[in-house]
C-alpha positions as CSV (number, residue, x, y, z in Angstrom):
1,V,109.6,-23.9,181.2
2,K,106.1,-24.9,182.3
3,I,104.7,-22.9,185.2
4,T,101.3,-23.6,186.9
5,Q,99.9,-21.7,189.9
6,D,97.6,-22.9,192.6
7,D,94.9,-20.6,194.0
8,V,95.9,-17.9,196.5
9,V,95.0,-19.1,200.0
10,D,95.7,-17.0,203.1
11,R,98.0,-14.8,201.1
12,Q,100.2,-17.7,199.8
13,T,100.3,-19.4,196.5
14,V,102.2,-22.5,195.2
15,L,104.0,-22.4,191.9
16,H,104.7,-25.7,190.1
17,I,107.7,-25.5,187.8
18,E,108.8,-28.1,185.3
19,L,111.7,-27.9,182.8
20,E,112.0,-29.6,179.4
21,D,115.3,-31.0,178.2
22,D,116.0,-27.9,176.2
23,D,115.4,-25.8,179.3
24,M,117.9,-27.9,181.2
25,D,120.8,-27.4,178.8
26,P,122.2,-24.0,180.0
27,Y,122.0,-25.3,183.6
28,L,123.8,-28.5,182.8
29,D,126.4,-26.5,181.0
30,R,126.9,-24.4,184.1
31,A,127.3,-27.5,186.2
32,Y,129.7,-28.9,183.7
33,Q,131.9,-25.8,184.0
34,R,132.1,-26.5,187.8
35,V,132.6,-30.2,187.7
36,V,135.1,-30.5,184.8
37,Q,137.7,-28.5,186.8
38,R,138.0,-31.0,189.6
39,V,137.2,-34.5,188.2
40,N,139.7,-36.8,186.6
41,V,138.3,-38.5,183.5
42,P,140.5,-41.3,182.1
43,G,142.0,-40.3,178.8
44,F,141.6,-36.5,179.3
45,R,143.6,-33.8,181.0
46,K,141.8,-32.2,183.9
47,G,139.4,-29.5,182.7
48,K,139.5,-30.8,179.1
49,A,136.9,-33.6,179.0
50,P,133.8,-32.8,176.8
51,R,130.5,-32.2,178.6
52,R,129.0,-35.4,177.2
53,I,131.8,-37.5,178.6
54,V,131.7,-35.7,182.0
55,E,127.9,-36.2,182.2
56,Q,128.2,-39.9,181.5
57,Y,131.1,-40.3,183.9
58,F,129.8,-38.1,186.7
59,G,126.1,-38.7,186.3
60,R,123.3,-36.3,185.3
61,E,121.8,-36.1,188.7
62,S,125.1,-35.5,190.4
63,M,125.7,-32.6,188.0
64,L,122.3,-31.1,188.7
65,N,122.9,-31.3,192.5
66,E,126.0,-29.1,191.9
67,I,123.9,-26.2,190.9
68,L,120.5,-26.6,192.7
69,D,121.4,-24.1,195.3
70,S,121.5,-21.3,192.7
71,M,119.3,-22.9,190.0
72,L,116.1,-23.2,192.1
73,P,116.0,-19.6,193.5
74,E,116.8,-18.3,190.0
75,L,113.9,-20.3,188.4
76,T,111.6,-19.4,191.2
77,N,112.3,-15.7,190.8
78,Q,111.7,-16.0,187.0
79,A,108.4,-17.7,187.7
80,I,107.3,-15.1,190.2
81,D,108.1,-12.4,187.6
82,E,106.2,-14.3,184.9
83,K,103.1,-14.7,187.0
84,D,103.5,-11.0,188.2
85,L,103.2,-11.9,191.8
86,D,103.5,-9.3,194.6
87,A,105.8,-11.5,196.6
88,V,107.4,-10.7,199.9
89,G,109.9,-12.7,201.9
90,L,111.7,-15.9,200.8
91,P,109.7,-18.7,199.1
92,S,109.8,-22.2,200.4
93,I,111.2,-24.5,197.7
94,E,110.6,-28.2,197.5
95,M,112.2,-30.5,195.0
96,R,109.9,-33.0,193.4
97,E,111.9,-34.9,190.7
98,L,115.1,-34.6,188.9
99,D,113.9,-36.4,185.7
100,P,111.7,-34.8,184.6
101,F,112.9,-31.8,186.5
102,Q,110.0,-30.6,188.7
103,F,109.8,-28.6,191.9
104,S,107.3,-26.4,193.7
105,A,107.7,-23.1,195.5
106,T,105.4,-21.7,198.1
107,V,105.4,-18.0,197.7
108,P,104.3,-15.6,200.5
109,L,102.4,-12.6,199.0
110,R,102.2,-9.1,200.4
111,P,99.8,-9.0,203.4
112,E,96.4,-7.4,202.8
113,V,95.5,-4.7,205.4
114,D,92.1,-3.2,205.9
115,L,92.4,-0.3,208.4
116,G,88.7,-0.2,209.1
117,G,87.4,3.0,210.7
118,Y,90.9,4.3,211.5
119,S,89.8,7.9,210.8
120,E,87.4,7.8,213.7
121,I,90.1,6.9,216.3
122,R,90.6,9.7,218.9
123,I,93.0,9.2,221.8
124,D,94.1,12.0,224.0
125,K,97.8,12.3,225.0
126,N,98.3,12.3,228.8
127,Q,100.4,15.0,230.2
128,P,103.8,13.7,231.6
129,K,103.6,13.0,235.3
130,I,106.7,13.5,237.4
131,E,106.8,12.1,241.0
132,D,107.7,14.6,243.8
133,D,110.7,12.6,244.8
134,A,112.0,12.0,241.3
135,I,114.9,14.3,241.5
136,D,116.0,13.0,244.9
137,S,115.7,9.4,243.7
138,R,117.9,10.2,240.7
139,I,120.5,11.9,242.8
140,E,120.5,8.9,245.1
141,Q,121.1,6.6,242.1
142,L,124.1,8.8,241.1
143,R,125.3,8.6,244.7
144,L,125.2,4.8,244.6
145,S,127.0,4.8,241.3
146,V,130.1,6.6,242.7
147,A,130.1,4.9,246.1
148,T,133.3,3.1,247.2
149,W,133.7,-0.2,249.0
150,E,135.8,-0.4,252.1
151,P,136.7,-3.4,254.3
152,T,134.8,-3.7,257.6
153,E,135.2,-5.8,260.7
154,R,131.5,-6.0,261.6
155,P,129.2,-8.9,260.6
156,V,127.5,-9.0,257.2
157,E,124.6,-6.7,256.6
158,I,122.3,-6.2,253.6
159,G,124.0,-4.1,251.0
160,D,127.5,-5.4,251.7
161,M,129.8,-7.1,249.2
162,I,131.5,-10.3,250.3
163,T,134.1,-12.7,249.1
164,A,133.4,-16.2,250.2
165,Q,134.0,-19.9,249.8
166,I,130.6,-21.6,249.2
167,K,129.5,-25.2,248.8
168,G,125.9,-26.2,248.4
169,T,124.4,-29.6,248.3
170,V,121.0,-31.3,247.7
171,G,121.3,-34.7,249.3
172,K,124.7,-36.1,248.1
173,K,124.7,-34.0,245.0
174,T,126.8,-30.8,244.9
175,I,124.9,-28.0,243.3
176,L,127.3,-25.1,244.1
177,D,131.1,-25.1,244.7
178,E,132.8,-21.7,244.5
179,S,136.0,-20.4,245.9
180,D,136.6,-16.6,246.1
181,A,133.0,-16.0,245.0
182,V,132.0,-12.3,245.1
183,Y,128.4,-11.6,246.1
184,L,126.4,-8.4,246.6
185,V,124.2,-9.2,249.6
186,N,120.9,-8.0,248.2
187,E,117.5,-9.4,248.9
188,E,116.2,-8.5,245.5
189,I,118.9,-10.2,243.4
190,G,118.2,-13.8,244.4
191,R,121.6,-15.0,243.4
192,P,122.4,-17.9,243.5
193,F,119.1,-18.8,245.1
194,P,116.2,-16.8,246.4
195,G,116.6,-16.2,250.1
196,F,120.4,-16.9,250.0
197,S,121.4,-13.3,250.8
198,E,119.2,-13.1,253.9
199,K,121.0,-16.2,255.3
200,L,124.4,-14.4,255.0
201,V,123.3,-11.6,257.3
202,G,125.1,-11.7,260.6
203,M,128.0,-14.0,259.5
204,E,131.5,-13.0,260.4
205,A,134.7,-13.1,258.4
206,D,137.0,-16.2,258.7
207,K,134.2,-18.2,260.4
208,S,132.6,-21.2,258.8
209,S,128.7,-21.2,258.9
210,Q,126.1,-23.7,257.8
211,F,122.5,-23.2,256.9
212,D,119.6,-24.9,255.1
213,L,117.5,-23.3,252.3
214,S,114.3,-24.4,250.6
215,I,114.5,-23.7,246.9
216,P,111.2,-22.3,245.6
217,E,109.0,-24.5,243.4
218,D,109.1,-21.9,240.6
219,F,112.9,-21.9,240.4
220,A,114.3,-21.8,236.8
221,D,116.1,-25.1,237.1
222,P,113.3,-27.8,237.4
223,D,115.8,-30.3,238.8
224,L,116.4,-28.0,241.8
225,A,112.9,-26.6,242.3
226,S,111.2,-27.5,245.5
227,Q,114.4,-29.1,246.9
228,D,116.0,-28.5,250.3
229,A,119.6,-27.4,250.0
230,S,122.4,-27.3,252.6
231,F,125.2,-24.7,252.4
232,E,128.6,-24.3,254.0
233,V,129.9,-20.8,253.8
234,T,133.2,-19.3,254.9
235,I,133.3,-15.5,254.6
236,K,136.8,-14.3,253.5
237,D,136.2,-10.6,253.6
238,I,133.3,-8.1,254.0
239,K,133.2,-4.7,252.3
240,A,130.7,-2.0,253.2
241,R,129.4,0.6,250.6
242,V,130.6,4.1,251.6
243,L,128.3,6.8,250.1
244,P,129.5,10.4,249.5
245,E,127.8,13.3,251.1
246,I,125.3,15.1,248.8
247,D,127.0,18.5,248.4
248,D,128.9,20.6,245.9
249,A,131.9,18.3,246.0
250,F,129.7,15.4,245.1
251,A,128.3,17.3,242.1
252,K,131.8,18.1,240.9
253,G,132.8,14.5,241.3
254,I,130.1,13.4,238.8
255,G,132.5,14.7,236.1
256,E,130.0,16.5,233.8
257,G,131.2,20.0,234.6
258,Y,128.8,20.8,237.5
259,E,130.1,23.4,239.8
260,T,127.4,23.2,242.5
261,L,124.7,20.8,243.7
262,N,122.1,23.1,242.4
263,D,123.6,22.9,238.9
264,L,123.4,19.1,239.1
265,K,119.8,19.2,240.3
266,E,118.7,21.5,237.5
267,E,120.3,19.2,234.9
268,V,118.7,16.1,236.5
269,Q,115.3,17.9,236.5
270,K,115.7,18.6,232.7
271,S,116.6,15.1,232.1
272,I,113.6,13.7,234.0
273,E,111.2,16.1,232.2
274,T,112.6,15.0,228.8
275,E,112.3,11.3,229.7
276,A,108.8,11.8,231.0
277,E,107.8,13.6,227.7
278,E,109.3,10.8,225.6
279,E,107.6,8.2,227.7
280,S,104.2,10.0,227.3
281,T,104.7,10.2,223.6
282,R,105.6,6.5,223.3
283,T,102.6,5.5,225.4
284,H,100.4,7.6,223.3
285,R,101.7,6.1,220.1
286,E,101.3,2.6,221.5
287,S,97.7,3.4,222.4
288,I,97.0,4.6,218.9
289,V,98.5,1.4,217.4
290,G,96.6,-0.7,219.8
291,A,93.3,1.0,218.9
292,L,94.2,0.7,215.2
293,M,94.9,-3.1,215.5
294,E,91.4,-3.5,217.1
295,T,89.8,-2.0,214.0
296,A,92.2,-3.3,211.3
297,K,92.1,-6.7,209.6
298,V,95.4,-8.1,208.5
299,E,95.7,-11.2,206.3
300,M,99.3,-12.4,206.7
301,P,101.0,-15.3,205.0
302,A,102.0,-18.1,207.4
303,L,105.4,-18.5,205.7
304,L,106.3,-14.9,206.4
305,L,105.5,-15.3,210.1
306,Q,107.5,-18.5,210.2
307,H,110.6,-16.8,208.6
308,E,110.3,-13.9,211.0
309,A,110.1,-16.2,214.0
310,E,113.1,-18.2,212.8
311,H,115.0,-14.9,212.3
312,M,114.2,-13.8,215.9
313,V,115.4,-17.1,217.3
314,E,118.6,-16.9,215.3
315,E,119.2,-13.4,216.5
316,Q,118.6,-14.3,220.1
317,E,121.0,-17.3,219.8
318,R,123.6,-15.0,218.4
319,I,123.2,-12.6,221.3
320,V,123.4,-15.5,223.8
321,S,126.5,-16.9,222.1
322,Q,128.2,-13.5,222.3
323,A,127.6,-13.6,226.0
324,N,129.4,-17.0,226.1
325,M,126.2,-18.8,227.1
326,N,124.6,-22.0,225.7
327,M,121.1,-21.5,224.3
328,D,119.7,-24.5,226.3
329,D,121.2,-23.1,229.5
330,Y,119.7,-19.7,228.7
331,L,116.3,-21.2,228.3
332,V,116.6,-23.1,231.6
333,S,117.3,-19.7,233.3
334,L,114.1,-18.4,231.7
335,G,112.2,-21.5,232.7
336,K,111.1,-22.2,229.1
337,T,111.5,-24.9,226.5
338,R,112.6,-24.3,222.9
339,E,109.0,-24.7,221.8
340,E,107.7,-22.2,224.3
341,F,110.4,-19.8,223.4
């Protein structure tokens, strides 16, 4: 096996690998073992034809293609070991020729890191800060989490939950058509469009209402951004959120063994203090890393960054797929292209 190496540039190097006929023999034999079990060679029982006959019948290049997936990484690893390279990540392999057998492998090398004057970095840790109303705010969150929804006869208000039949159009194009759609009337959610919830306020059950809505220019779907939409809405039912009184019964209803409201507040305070301390520690560490990055010099192979970026995209696609979403639709919701992502 003939191995030559290019100069190291930006923590990457290229290995050029060429095999002589004698070097090819064990790999051709491995390919023969695969191929002979499935090809029918006239005059021989399946699996019994000699390698020379199979190679003539099947073709040398076709036999090699049978084992390239294992042969190339194997030879690349051998070349890396022979050249004693401090490789990290997966090499990028490119086939040159099959006869003579030549290929090249771009090998990412371990990044070089110069920490600079890291020993001089001094960053004080800020003491955790807890807002005066932190406990009351957390109690209110718990209160909202155990609230019930009860039907009401009054018109829609912010904070209600409705079931409705909704049809939206832009010109002659239908952009929304839902029956028995359930919506939380909340100004901050912006679903299905910013400003939609505010238009629902004051509507009554079993009465059809119509309204127009201008879709913002920064809306995620560029085909709808800056368009004027018309909606026809029929409210089927309205439910109001019923919040429990903040008392001992409320504390017991949380289900964590609290006997009194004071017990609950004490535990909430401990939890808030722990969270504040953890946040202070995290911020302190991030500040140290940020200061270190300003003084450090890191030479990173481009191939390593490329592989990491591809891995992150694949992982995100997996998560999106588990949520029964299409990646392109997900990107539209973010207002980004694949290249920007």
